[in-house]
Steps between C-alpha positions, in 0.01 A plus 500: 500500500632843411591736784285810552679804367442864561474766225874524489542133416629415858362195676313576822205395709163675454315615195585338174598665173138555393495801735749686284400809308829539321780296354838402646734740677427847623339821380831691506853458645420674823195279552738199473750661738242596764249215476687207362553206749836412636665224290479153649670288231744556215531309178866466387637353177789261585725362224647176626870432543449121532563294190178343371275708723256747347470858612225563754266775626543543867225624737659673800317590818571867581235541775677563830196370691523164326673194646666438158630859468818528298474153339416353170156344540453361148701420186345471160742331257487591137452223242842516335861538600705804412226760435648786716179656616591862562239779516122470531177689462123466556211426272337816629586789735383847585485588128183288506349667806190606309421145388309332789491156318884477501711341773867486570519122471804393300875570529684508169856359502701565184833320473839612371671181397216281363256769370204337671224683681349342807152601601453452883158478671533692824129550565388146583749472783731796530734328746533195276487626137486255208598504133191588294661490153834512319559689176774308331801652325387375160191724525707799625740460207245443227238751607710769669847456342624547854749356747668593837170616654519755772240746639128427519222758547124467487308742275161654559379311189535172690809400316844435643807641328852359535817663381768296323871561441548268207340358184425126454868454405635678801608816319435840664137609455304723734147382434183423701270197495131514601308232685123478482393422857162363404640209295860528626644500159763720328368775270701696249779727618406835664746703290345619170596295194745300715750791502689471830762706676863390451523377861250414770462458873237681722209730419241719663191651338273800577200536279412844636806626311462255211843356566692190581879510564719191480864448596795304367733241661685320222513220247402165663816325385714771658312486831518121513872506442559712809579865528781612265593870469600431138139411426394841630757676287395297196137614527347170632346687795236776467505859624165630378155563632239397242190715487187339358166642393264308730211532256670403175767278651773673298850579614503881467814614680833364636683687778879439509618496861864486400787319679362578848168345391625164381263213559191685620308233687206551735274791413223658708259783433397682814185322632276802472364455142485871444880519529695527176830376645684215662836337550715227349799324654798428274693176573845544359464884492444489879263797471142604535335720238178694532290487187230758429263643248613831343289802415499404128345158580824294459691318769844560643726384781755642738744327740410564868715233684846356424690241706873579489729201423731383774869455441591144604765230506447122443201531279423463132606857432660791692162660551181346613191684366163495658225293350139615543300194436157579644302808599164550657291803610274531803129536424492863617781578251722632781779244514705320240700187591766321302735207536870531421584136437880532459562704810208343687300785633139607493445878471194701594450845333249772583368602150276783617719717286465290186821644338717477812455165686643518856664193652332425843571134557768246421549138610751236383367153427804303395705627199854462366662767704440347846803501734539125492534473119826506300395833343677797657354846441783751452299811430133567582320836471195365698616276783778540761534119551395184321174370642492201734366173354135433589462208738150398594420195719864396462490502122692731273265655240635432154433711194393866515178682543301434183123453469288725714130501598345774710192452713196695408535728804864559413629379838666166401738422226569141398826421323659198331862469389508314164504674157512229231661159525770560239602836655479360857757238399724769358487755784387304807610136455416412868145629438470295181608193691321537831183701417359844567331670793176686579515782752276774626587863571301738714456845338473837676228670294526825687862605490644222291721211615540123456544241777533130462233284669714220642187304598427424138745295289446222243808315380420326164827311532326297768212391285435131567525416128811698437608864470314750275543858377192676642427804286193717450215534760127561466212549750162338415331840525734698275797718566704807399657341197206310346203736534448783257232766539349644184 
């Protein structure tokens, strides 16, 4: 029997879903922030490190009142080995708020290595989700000419859109596939006449301004071979923001972010749908750009944050750059958070002044510059000393701060430490051998500040069936990085 769910798609006792007068999610971002329930479970994609074992979707108890707090309470194995489930999205979110018949009921899991798409039923039993359907790579290749599938967003039309980094042969291609959620079949590509961007990665849309903007990581073959600076110099990584006409699905503008904007990854509009601006974090450029609409109706970008490289000994080069691999924005559009995977820190910025973000919080979660590593920092414009290694419950946290998920009220930040299996092996071999970690950070939402909650700690190296690389996180009722208000 299906659990009763409230109007936000969250299981609870009391009235059933027939009471709802609206669709999933919340009327606006502040409604979600003020009235959304505290998260009780997280879904986390976990690529397996055990030979012959499929990846799995973990359900983690994050309710401090629960007896199983800070533990994995369910594991849903995928059907095949070697998929590399990575990011995820919902069949519906706050973009469907005005559709009372729609429910947030299925989690969409695209894969990087196999090009499959798993459709997960989270409504029947949200603590023990099941596989509802699998869209096989043959369909993805033949219908969508797509591979290396990344970001997934629901659309107000009832469709799901997934970005891809490659074509069916694995060559660079920034396109988008569409899934019909009534029949759960692939439709034709979203981009008009199948004309993609040169590279792909993440995307965010805002119909009020008739725009979608997508970002660029690199060619799949280059990413799978591990990071190589020569590949950046040879043009196998992107540096543009791609501006699309939301109505016609045409690529109408490309914004060159230059050398400091290499590999623009996660992109976020401000949550307020009236806002004509947002931010994008650049991986190898180690910067954050603000993008915005100009008076003439076009779009532009300006750099507002730059991480300064650290001069080092005993590393791959004599300078270690930053690497901004994930960003998220609080629902009140006040704070921006990003992870700096190489150095290992999470940073919190007050973005009340949109053009001049102000650093108000910083916390190191692992990283390659800890005092106990062989890397010696010889010149650092930001820190006086190398940070101490992070030890929790007697375990050294491997990897660096990477994926982030903020609670609806903005007071708790969840973090995992794995980026992508091939890059984990290159930069954090102990992580790639022993598995990643899930931690929780308490956030000061008044003055700013980040403090580790040492009562919460999940070591995916201790999984009973072998270590795993826990990656992205989702709440059943939606979150800061999946819900879009239109």
